[in-house]
C-alpha positions as CSV (number, residue, x, y, z in Angstrom):
1,K,-8.2,-53.4,-63.5
2,S,-7.6,-54.8,-60.0
3,S,-10.2,-53.9,-57.3
4,V,-7.4,-53.9,-54.7
5,Q,-7.0,-50.6,-52.9
6,T,-3.8,-48.7,-53.6
7,I,-1.9,-46.1,-51.6
8,G,0.5,-43.5,-52.9
9,E,4.1,-42.7,-51.8
10,E,2.8,-40.3,-49.1
11,Q,2.1,-42.9,-46.4
12,I,1.8,-40.6,-43.3
13,Q,0.7,-43.4,-41.0
14,N,3.3,-45.9,-42.1
15,P,6.4,-45.6,-39.8
16,Y,8.4,-48.3,-41.7
17,T,10.6,-46.2,-43.9
18,E,13.8,-48.1,-43.4
19,L,14.6,-51.8,-43.9
20,L,17.3,-54.3,-43.2
21,V,17.6,-57.3,-45.5
22,L,18.7,-60.5,-43.7
23,K,20.3,-63.1,-46.0
24,G,21.4,-66.7,-45.2
25,H,18.5,-69.0,-46.2
26,Q,18.8,-70.9,-49.4
27,D,15.1,-71.7,-49.9
28,I,11.6,-70.6,-48.9
29,V,11.5,-69.1,-45.4
30,R,8.2,-70.2,-43.9
31,F,8.5,-69.7,-40.2
32,L,9.4,-67.0,-37.8
33,V,9.1,-67.5,-34.0
34,Q,9.9,-65.0,-31.3
35,I,12.3,-66.1,-28.6
36,D,12.2,-63.0,-26.4
37,N,11.9,-59.2,-26.8
38,C,14.9,-59.0,-29.0
39,R,15.6,-62.4,-30.6
40,F,13.8,-64.5,-33.1
41,A,14.3,-67.7,-35.1
42,S,13.7,-68.4,-38.8
43,A,13.2,-71.7,-40.6
44,G,12.0,-73.0,-43.9
45,D,12.6,-75.5,-46.8
46,D,16.4,-75.5,-46.6
47,G,16.2,-77.2,-43.2
48,I,18.4,-74.6,-41.5
49,I,17.4,-72.6,-38.5
50,F,18.8,-69.1,-38.0
51,L,18.7,-67.0,-34.8
52,W,18.6,-63.3,-35.2
53,N,18.8,-60.0,-33.3
54,A,15.6,-58.1,-34.1
55,Q,17.2,-54.7,-33.3
56,T,20.5,-54.9,-35.3
57,G,19.7,-57.7,-37.7
58,E,22.8,-59.6,-36.6
59,K,22.9,-63.3,-37.2
60,L,23.4,-65.0,-33.9
61,Y,23.5,-68.7,-34.8
62,E,23.1,-71.0,-37.7
63,L,21.6,-74.3,-36.6
64,H,22.2,-77.4,-38.7
65,G,20.7,-80.8,-37.9
66,H,17.8,-81.4,-40.2
67,T,18.2,-82.9,-43.7
68,H,14.7,-81.9,-45.1
69,K,12.4,-78.9,-44.8
70,I,11.2,-77.6,-41.5
71,T,7.5,-78.4,-40.9
72,A,6.9,-76.8,-37.5
73,I,8.7,-74.7,-34.9
74,A,7.8,-73.6,-31.3
75,P,9.6,-71.7,-28.5
76,F,9.9,-73.4,-25.1
77,S,10.9,-70.8,-22.5
78,S,11.0,-71.5,-18.9
79,S,7.8,-70.2,-17.2
80,D,9.5,-70.0,-13.8
81,V,11.7,-66.9,-13.6
82,T,13.6,-68.3,-10.6
83,E,14.8,-71.2,-12.7
84,A,18.1,-70.7,-14.5
85,K,17.0,-72.6,-17.5
86,P,17.9,-71.6,-21.1
87,D,15.4,-70.6,-23.7
88,L,14.7,-73.5,-26.1
89,I,13.2,-73.8,-29.5
90,I,11.8,-77.1,-30.9
91,T,11.9,-77.8,-34.7
92,A,10.2,-80.6,-36.6
93,S,11.2,-81.6,-40.1
94,A,10.1,-83.7,-43.1
95,D,13.1,-86.0,-42.2
96,R,10.8,-87.3,-39.4
97,T,12.9,-85.9,-36.6
98,V,12.4,-83.2,-33.9
99,I,15.3,-81.3,-32.5
100,V,15.4,-79.2,-29.3
101,W,17.9,-76.3,-29.5
102,D,19.4,-74.1,-26.8
103,C,19.0,-70.5,-28.0
104,T,21.8,-69.3,-25.7
105,S,24.5,-71.5,-27.1
106,G,23.0,-72.5,-30.4
107,R,23.6,-76.2,-29.6
108,Q,21.4,-79.3,-30.0
109,V,19.9,-80.3,-26.6
110,Q,18.1,-83.4,-27.9
111,K,17.2,-85.1,-31.2
112,V,14.2,-87.3,-31.4
113,S,13.9,-89.6,-34.4
114,C,11.3,-92.3,-33.4
115,F,8.5,-90.8,-35.5
116,H,6.7,-92.9,-38.2
117,S,5.6,-89.9,-40.1
118,T,6.3,-86.2,-40.4
119,V,5.4,-84.0,-37.4
120,K,3.2,-81.3,-38.8
121,C,2.6,-79.2,-35.6
122,L,4.2,-78.5,-32.2
123,T,2.8,-76.8,-29.2
124,V,4.1,-76.1,-25.7
125,L,2.0,-76.4,-22.5
126,Q,3.9,-74.1,-20.2
127,K,1.8,-74.9,-17.1
128,L,2.5,-78.6,-17.4
129,K,6.1,-78.0,-18.6
130,V,5.5,-80.4,-21.5
131,W,5.4,-80.1,-25.3
132,L,3.3,-81.9,-27.8
133,S,4.0,-83.1,-31.3
134,G,1.2,-83.8,-33.8
135,G,1.4,-86.1,-36.9
136,S,-0.2,-89.4,-37.4
137,D,-0.4,-89.6,-33.6
138,L,-0.2,-87.1,-30.7
139,C,2.9,-87.4,-28.4
140,V,3.6,-85.7,-25.1
141,W,7.2,-84.9,-24.1
142,N,8.9,-83.3,-21.1
143,R,11.6,-80.7,-21.2
144,K,14.3,-83.4,-21.4
145,S,12.4,-84.8,-24.5
146,D,11.4,-88.0,-22.7
147,L,8.2,-89.5,-24.3
148,L,5.6,-89.4,-21.6
149,C,2.6,-90.8,-23.5
150,K,1.1,-91.0,-27.0
151,T,-2.2,-91.7,-28.7
152,S,-2.7,-94.7,-31.0
153,H,-2.4,-94.0,-34.8
154,L,-5.1,-91.5,-35.8
155,T,-5.3,-91.2,-39.5
156,D,-2.8,-91.1,-42.4
157,A,-3.7,-87.4,-42.9
158,G,-2.6,-86.7,-39.3
159,I,-2.9,-83.7,-37.0
160,S,-2.5,-80.5,-38.9
161,A,-2.9,-78.0,-36.0
162,L,-3.1,-78.0,-32.2
163,V,-4.4,-75.4,-29.6
164,E,-4.3,-75.5,-25.8
165,L,-7.6,-75.4,-24.0
166,P,-8.4,-75.1,-20.2
167,K,-8.3,-78.0,-17.8
168,N,-5.2,-79.6,-19.3
169,C,-7.0,-80.2,-22.7
170,V,-6.0,-79.6,-26.3
171,A,-7.9,-79.5,-29.5
172,A,-6.4,-81.2,-32.5
173,A,-7.5,-80.6,-36.1
174,V,-7.6,-83.9,-38.0
175,G,-9.0,-83.4,-41.5
176,K,-12.6,-82.2,-41.0
177,E,-12.7,-83.3,-37.4
178,L,-11.7,-81.6,-34.1
179,I,-10.6,-84.1,-31.5
180,I,-10.4,-83.0,-27.9
181,F,-7.8,-84.7,-25.7
182,R,-7.2,-84.4,-22.0
183,L,-3.7,-84.8,-20.4
184,S,-3.4,-86.1,-16.8
185,A,-0.4,-87.1,-14.6
186,T,-0.9,-90.4,-12.9
187,N,1.0,-89.3,-9.8
188,H,2.4,-86.1,-8.2
189,E,5.9,-86.7,-9.5
190,S,4.5,-86.6,-13.1
191,E,6.4,-89.7,-14.0
192,G,3.4,-91.4,-15.5
193,W,1.0,-89.6,-17.9
194,N,-2.2,-90.4,-19.7
195,I,-3.7,-88.8,-22.8
196,I,-7.4,-89.5,-23.3
197,E,-9.6,-88.7,-26.2
198,V,-12.6,-86.9,-24.8
199,K,-14.8,-85.8,-27.7
200,R,-14.9,-85.6,-31.5
201,L,-16.5,-82.6,-33.2
202,V,-17.7,-83.1,-36.8
203,D,-19.3,-79.8,-37.6
204,H,-17.0,-78.7,-40.4
205,Q,-17.8,-79.6,-44.0
206,D,-14.2,-79.5,-45.1
207,N,-10.7,-79.8,-43.8
208,I,-9.8,-77.4,-40.9
209,S,-7.2,-75.0,-42.1
210,S,-6.8,-72.7,-39.0
211,L,-7.2,-72.9,-35.3
212,V,-6.8,-70.2,-32.7
213,S,-7.5,-69.7,-29.0
214,V,-9.4,-66.5,-28.1
215,N,-9.4,-66.7,-24.3
216,D,-10.0,-69.2,-21.5
217,L,-13.6,-69.6,-22.6
218,T,-13.5,-69.5,-26.4
219,F,-11.6,-70.9,-29.4
220,V,-12.2,-70.6,-33.1
221,T,-11.7,-72.8,-36.2
222,G,-11.7,-72.1,-39.9
223,S,-12.0,-74.4,-42.9
224,H,-11.0,-74.6,-46.6
225,V,-14.5,-73.7,-47.7
226,G,-14.7,-70.5,-45.7
227,E,-16.5,-71.8,-42.6
228,L,-15.7,-70.1,-39.2
229,I,-17.0,-71.8,-36.0
230,V,-16.8,-70.3,-32.5
231,W,-16.5,-73.0,-29.8
232,D,-16.9,-73.0,-26.0
233,A,-13.5,-74.0,-24.7
234,L,-14.9,-75.6,-21.6
235,D,-17.7,-77.9,-22.9
236,W,-16.7,-77.8,-26.6
237,T,-20.1,-76.8,-27.8
238,K,-20.6,-74.6,-30.9
239,Q,-21.4,-71.0,-29.9
240,A,-21.7,-69.4,-33.3
241,S,-20.8,-70.1,-36.9
242,E,-20.4,-68.2,-40.2
243,C,-19.8,-69.6,-43.6
244,N,-19.4,-68.3,-47.2
245,F,-17.6,-65.2,-46.3
246,W,-17.2,-64.5,-50.0
247,D,-21.0,-64.1,-50.4
248,S,-20.6,-60.4,-49.7
249,S,-19.3,-60.0,-53.2
250,V,-22.4,-61.5,-54.8
251,H,-24.4,-59.0,-56.8
252,P,-27.9,-58.5,-55.4
253,D,-29.5,-59.7,-58.7
254,V,-27.4,-62.8,-59.1
255,Q,-28.9,-66.1,-58.0
256,P,-27.2,-68.0,-55.1
257,E,-26.3,-70.9,-57.4
258,I,-23.7,-68.8,-59.1
259,K,-21.7,-69.0,-55.8
260,L,-20.7,-72.6,-56.6
261,S,-18.3,-71.2,-59.2
262,Q,-16.1,-69.9,-56.3
263,S,-12.9,-72.0,-56.1
264,P,-11.7,-73.3,-52.7
265,H,-8.5,-71.2,-53.2
266,E,-10.6,-68.1,-53.0
267,T,-12.7,-69.1,-50.0
268,S,-10.2,-70.9,-47.7
269,V,-9.6,-69.5,-44.2
270,Q,-5.8,-69.3,-44.3
271,H,-5.1,-67.8,-40.9
272,L,-7.0,-66.6,-37.8
273,T,-6.0,-64.3,-35.0
274,S,-7.9,-62.7,-32.2
275,D,-7.7,-59.7,-29.7
276,K,-10.3,-61.3,-27.4
277,E,-13.1,-59.1,-28.7
278,C,-12.9,-59.9,-32.4
279,V,-11.6,-62.6,-34.7
280,F,-9.6,-61.5,-37.7
281,A,-9.7,-63.9,-40.6
282,A,-7.6,-64.1,-43.7
283,V,-10.1,-65.6,-46.3
284,G,-8.9,-65.9,-49.9
285,K,-7.7,-62.5,-50.9
286,G,-9.7,-60.7,-48.2
287,I,-9.6,-60.0,-44.5
288,Y,-12.7,-60.1,-42.3
289,V,-13.3,-58.8,-38.8
290,Y,-15.8,-61.0,-36.8
291,N,-17.1,-59.5,-33.5
292,L,-17.6,-62.3,-31.0
293,Q,-20.2,-60.5,-28.9
294,M,-22.3,-59.4,-31.9
295,K,-21.7,-62.7,-33.6
296,R,-21.3,-61.1,-37.0
297,V,-18.8,-59.6,-39.4
298,I,-18.4,-55.9,-38.6
299,A,-15.9,-55.0,-41.3
300,C,-14.2,-56.6,-44.3
301,Q,-11.9,-55.9,-47.2
302,R,-12.8,-58.5,-49.8
303,T,-9.8,-57.9,-52.0
304,A,-7.1,-56.8,-49.5
305,H,-4.4,-58.2,-51.7
306,D,-4.0,-59.4,-55.3
307,S,-3.4,-63.0,-54.1
308,S,-4.3,-65.1,-51.0
309,V,-3.6,-63.6,-47.6
310,L,-1.3,-65.9,-45.7
311,H,-1.0,-64.2,-42.3
312,I,-2.8,-61.5,-40.3
313,E,-2.2,-59.9,-36.9
314,K,-3.9,-57.3,-34.8
315,L,-1.6,-54.7,-33.2
316,S,-2.2,-53.1,-29.8
317,N,-3.8,-50.1,-31.5
318,R,-6.6,-50.3,-34.0
319,Q,-4.3,-51.4,-36.8
320,L,-3.9,-54.8,-38.6
321,I,-1.1,-56.1,-40.7
322,S,-1.6,-58.6,-43.4
323,C,0.8,-60.3,-45.9
324,S,0.1,-62.2,-49.1
325,E,1.2,-64.5,-51.9
326,D,1.5,-61.4,-54.0
327,G,4.7,-60.4,-52.1
328,S,3.1,-57.4,-50.3
329,V,2.7,-56.5,-46.6
330,R,-0.1,-54.1,-45.8
331,I,-1.1,-52.0,-42.8
332,W,-4.9,-51.4,-42.2
333,E,-6.7,-49.3,-39.7
334,L,-10.1,-50.3,-38.3
335,R,-12.2,-47.2,-38.3
336,E,-15.8,-46.4,-37.4
337,K,-18.0,-45.0,-40.2
338,Q,-19.8,-41.8,-39.6
339,Q,-23.5,-42.9,-39.4
340,L,-25.7,-41.1,-41.8
341,P,-29.5,-41.4,-42.1
342,A,-29.8,-44.4,-44.5
343,E,-32.4,-46.6,-46.0
344,P,-33.3,-49.7,-44.0
345,V,-31.1,-52.7,-44.7
346,P,-32.1,-56.3,-44.9
347,T,-31.3,-58.5,-41.9
348,G,-29.1,-61.6,-41.8
349,F,-25.5,-62.2,-42.6
350,F,-25.8,-62.4,-46.4
351,N,-28.2,-59.5,-46.5
352,M,-25.9,-57.3,-44.4
353,W,-23.9,-57.0,-47.6
354,G,-26.9,-56.3,-49.8
355,F,-28.0,-59.8,-50.8
356,G,-31.8,-60.6,-50.7
357,R,-34.9,-58.5,-49.8
358,A,-36.7,-57.9,-46.5
359,N,-40.3,-57.1,-45.6
360,K,-41.4,-53.9,-44.0
361,Q,-41.3,-55.3,-40.4
362,A,-37.8,-56.6,-40.9
363,N,-36.8,-53.2,-42.4
364,Q,-38.0,-51.4,-39.3
365,A,-36.1,-53.8,-37.0
366,A,-33.0,-53.5,-39.1
367,K,-33.3,-49.7,-39.1
368,K,-33.5,-49.7,-35.3
369,M,-30.5,-52.1,-35.1
370,Q,-28.6,-50.0,-37.6
371,E,-29.0,-46.9,-35.4
372,N,-27.5,-48.7,-32.4
373,I,-24.7,-50.7,-34.0
374,P,-21.5,-48.9,-35.1
375,V,-20.3,-49.6,-38.6
376,Y,-16.6,-50.1,-39.3
377,F,-14.4,-50.3,-42.3
378,L,-10.8,-51.1,-43.0
379,E,-8.6,-48.4,-44.5
380,L,-5.3,-49.0,-46.1
381,V,-2.7,-46.8,-44.3
382,G,0.6,-48.5,-45.3
383,D,2.0,-50.7,-48.1
384,L,5.4,-52.3,-47.6
385,I,7.1,-53.3,-50.8
386,G,10.3,-55.2,-50.5
387,H,9.9,-58.9,-51.2
388,S,9.8,-60.3,-54.7
389,S,7.8,-63.4,-53.8
390,A,5.1,-64.7,-51.4
391,V,5.4,-63.3,-47.9
392,Q,4.7,-66.3,-45.7
393,M,4.4,-64.6,-42.3
394,F,5.7,-61.9,-40.0
395,L,6.5,-61.0,-36.4
396,Y,5.7,-57.7,-34.8
397,F,8.4,-56.4,-32.3
398,G,6.7,-53.2,-31.2
399,E,9.2,-50.3,-31.4
400,L,11.9,-52.6,-32.8
401,G,9.8,-53.0,-35.9
402,L,8.5,-55.8,-38.1
403,A,10.2,-59.0,-39.4
404,T,8.8,-60.6,-42.6
405,C,9.9,-63.8,-44.3
406,S,9.3,-64.9,-47.9
407,A,9.6,-67.4,-50.7
408,D,12.4,-65.1,-52.1
409,H,14.7,-66.7,-49.4
410,L,14.9,-63.3,-47.6
411,I,13.9,-61.9,-44.2
412,I,13.3,-58.2,-44.0
413,L,13.4,-56.1,-40.8
414,W,11.2,-53.1,-41.3
415,K,12.2,-50.2,-39.1
416,D,10.6,-47.0,-37.9
417,G,12.6,-44.4,-39.8
418,E,12.1,-41.6,-37.3
419,R,13.1,-43.8,-34.3
420,E,16.2,-45.1,-36.1
421,S,17.3,-41.6,-37.1
422,S,16.8,-40.4,-33.5
423,L,18.9,-43.3,-32.2
424,R,21.7,-42.6,-34.7
425,S,21.7,-38.9,-33.6
426,L,21.8,-39.9,-30.0
427,T,24.8,-42.2,-30.6
428,L,26.6,-39.5,-32.6
429,F,25.9,-36.9,-29.8
430,K,27.3,-39.3,-27.2
431,K,30.5,-39.9,-29.3
432,L,31.0,-36.2,-29.7
433,A,30.5,-35.6,-26.0
434,Q,33.0,-38.4,-25.2
435,N,35.5,-36.9,-27.7
436,G,35.0,-33.4,-26.1
437,D,35.6,-34.9,-22.7
438,L,38.8,-36.5,-23.9
439,Q,40.1,-33.2,-25.5
440,L,39.4,-31.3,-22.3
441,R,41.4,-33.9,-20.3
442,L,44.3,-33.6,-22.7
């Protein structure tokens, strides 16, 4: 029997009781990116990009230009509200091209095809009005897609992820290494640019699988073997680290050597997100909440899904949403446990979950700490069943709902049933009022 939590049909805290199925893609849909409050783009293995209206589900544009699967996508909106510049999206493909699209007209603005290998990641630096492409090298481009500068060839594996850091720096994940680069304009007109490698960080034991910025002071990385490292974003030193998230499932009587039987698939950090106080990690089938101030895991759901969790996001309230290879999308609420007088617990990360023993002095210290530190847990409050295959990721649009994409070639817009019903009633009332007005005039 699966140890995954289940929830019945009565899902009182789940507002998503209506759904719209958006069809058009012919292969796995891997990416969703938000353009503005009401529009988003989707892309995947069919090489086609669709632009959608998040409220109505209307297909706005179908963008053709790539011949192979999409490998990265990023929005490039104008940061200056006084500028009458269109919203752009940038897409990279396994056909070794990058295309810049105008979201207003659905037309190609520029196609760049000078790459020697596939571009695996894209990021936009709004302050500098440039965008970066990462593959076997790192390239810097302006809004017109002019190449400003590039690094020399890094490795065949290439850059798998990029994150913006303060002081015009970026962190690039290259295998097990983190490389810090600094961008600088050689003159005020920004015609000449330099990109300099500043530092290499080699603290990870395996390839870096996820990279997220927390705030101007902190960013976090996760690896395929379950390591999580918290970095200082200004001097790039290690602030804290955790590894072996899955150790919490080890039985107290089992020797640590048994842990070696865990496969990388079960321990990999697939996705990280943050709300500035905590980091939320998708690790194997589970989700973990790591508090940055306490420097420890404060809540976890070791088997949140039947298969690997691919994406996780924190909402503005105390809720989380996660999606998985098992085709499910789940809503969780982070709740504080009612503290009861309890036996002293051992100290340490592993011992927090009941592994190991502690002496009397440690017991007293732990008891004191336990009295002061709130204990949290993740409760399943919603289960969205609609996709028939792995849900790759999702976008949260607030009151407009939730958009999910899947290997079943579909995008689903999940809607708040009560809100939609109220909107329909309002529309009907307005029509009746207009008809009444018309009859009175006649």
